[in-house]
N, C-alpha and C positions, 0 to 999 in steps of 0.2 A: 463494621462501622458504616453508617449510612452516608452516601456521597450526596450531600445536599446540593452542591453545585450541579451535579449531573441531573438530579431530579428536577431542579428549577429549570434547567435548560430543556429538559425533555417536555415538560408540560407548558412552559412559556418560552418558546424559541426566541433567541435574542433579536432576530431580525423582524419579529412580528409576523413571521410566515405561518403556514399551516402546521398543525401538530405533526411531529416527526412520525408518530405511530400510524398515521394515515397511510404512509407508504408501505408499512409492513402488513397491514390488514387488507390492502387492495391486491393488485395483480402480482406484485413482487413475490409474495409468499407462495403463489401458485407456480411461479417460474422456477423449476428445479434443475434445469439443464445448466451445466457449467461449460463454458466455451474454452477452446484450446487454440493457441496460436504459437507458431515458432517464430521468434524474433531473430532477425539476422542483420549483420553488417558484413564488411569485407573480411573480418577476422573471426567473428564470434557468432554463435547461435545460442539461443536461450529458450527453453520451454516456458511458456507463460499460460496460466489459466486465469480466466476472469469470469466474474459472476454475471455481469450484465453488459449489454451493448450500450455504449455511451450515448448513442442516438435514441435509445429507448425513452418513451414518454416518462418524464419526471426525474430521470437519472441525472441529467446535467444540472437540474435545479437542486437536487439533493447534494451533489458534490460541491456545487458553488456555495450553498448555504453552510456546509461543514467547513470548507476551506477559508471562505472570505467573510462570512457573517458571524463567525464565532460560535456556531451551534455544534460544539464538540460532542454532544450526546449522540449525534447522528453516527459517529464512528462505531459506537457499540452496536447499533442496529446493523450497520454494514458488516461487522464481524459476525453477527448472528446469522445473517443471510449467507455469508461465505461458508460458515461451518455447515449450514444446512445443505448447500450445494455440493460441498466437498464430500459429504456423507452419501451422496447419490452416485459417486464415481468409485472406481476401483483404485484411485490414487492413494497410496499408503505413505503417510508422512509421520508414522509413529516414531521413527528415529531421527527426525529432523530438528535442528535448532531453528527457531523462528526469529527473524530479524525484520528490518524495514529500511526503505531507502532513506538516506540521511537528510535532515532538514537543511535548508539554506540558512547559514548563521544569521544574516540580517533579518530575514523574514521570520525566523523563529523568535528573535528578540521582539519584533513588532507584534506578533500574534500571541506569543506566550504558550503555544501548543503546536503540535505537528500531527496531522490527521493520520498518516501511515503508522506512526508510533502508537497512537490511540487504538487503531484497528488491530495492530499486531499484539498489543498487550492483552486486549480483550479476547482476541481469537485464540491465542495460546492458552489463556486461562480456561477457556471453555473446553479445550481439548487436553488439558493437563500436560502441556508441553512447555519447555523452557524458552524464554524470550530474552534476548539481550541486544544491546546496540553493538553493531559490528563495524559500520562504516563511519567515516568522518568526511565531511565535505570541506575541503581545505581552502576554498575561496568562494566568495559570494558571486552569484551569476544572475543575469536577467531571468525573469520567469519564462519557462518553456512555452507557456500558452501564447506568448506574443511572437513566436518564431516559427519559420517554416522548417521542413524536415532537415535540410542540410545545415541550417543555422543551429538547430538543436544539437546536432552532433558536435559542431565546433564549440558551442556554448559549454558543453559538459565534458569535453575532452580532458582527461587526466585530472579531474577535480575530486574524485573519491579515492580514499585509501582505507585499508583495513586497520582497525585499532590493534595495537600491539597486544599479543596474547589473547585476542578476542575469539580466535578459532582453534585454540589448542585442543587437539583430540577430536575435532569436529569433521565428520565425513559428508554430512548432508545438510543443506541449508535452504530454507524457504524464505524468500525475500518478498515482503508485502509492500504494495503501494496502493494508493487510492484509485488512480486511473492511469492507463497507458494508452498512448495513441501511436506514436512512431516506435515506441519501445526503447528510445535512446537512454532513458534513465536506468532501466533494468540492465541493458547491455553494458553501460558504464560500470554498474555494480559487478556484473560478470567479469569485466576486464580486471577490476581490482582484485577479485577472487583468483583469477587465473595467475596474476602476478604474485599473489601471496602463496597459493597452493593449488596448482592445476588439478589435483586429485579430488578436490571437494566438488561434490555434485550440487548444482544449484537449480532451483525452480522458482519462477516468479508467480505470484498470486496477487491479482488486483481486483478491486471491487468492480471496475468498469473498464472496457476496452473497445 
């Protein structure tokens, strides 16, 4: 079935900005290195891989357009680039369940979509892996982009829980987000997993970091 909403968004971006495809045909497609960072706080550490440096030319604009201007077709391009980069590494996620950081309830209602969910759905389909919602954000919080590092930790503390029966039989979990800066969101996801089942291995994967 043809996704006409996607096609319309792809060729005629809602913000009136440049065609999404220009980013794929320029330097991004030639940048095949995937970056690795270990996220840490006082109690937890989390391996995180990301495709692009957030400060790289065009990346911030791409993310801003996808998150705030309603150009959800960009998420599919993000997922394609992440797959391409992942295939250049020795990271084996064959037996991983794919999930995504949970949306803020209030902002999800306002926007009607959640970019990490869009990326995860497309990413898993390209690799033939299962994808499902694992986390629930149990309270609405201010946007992380407006806060400093310490305030981000306080803002998200104890706000994610694991859905009942969402991880039955799961040993490996890949958590997708669109961007990580301080790593607070992914570490909060890791905390929720540790409380649910500390034996589950988790890896973070984001488009930019």
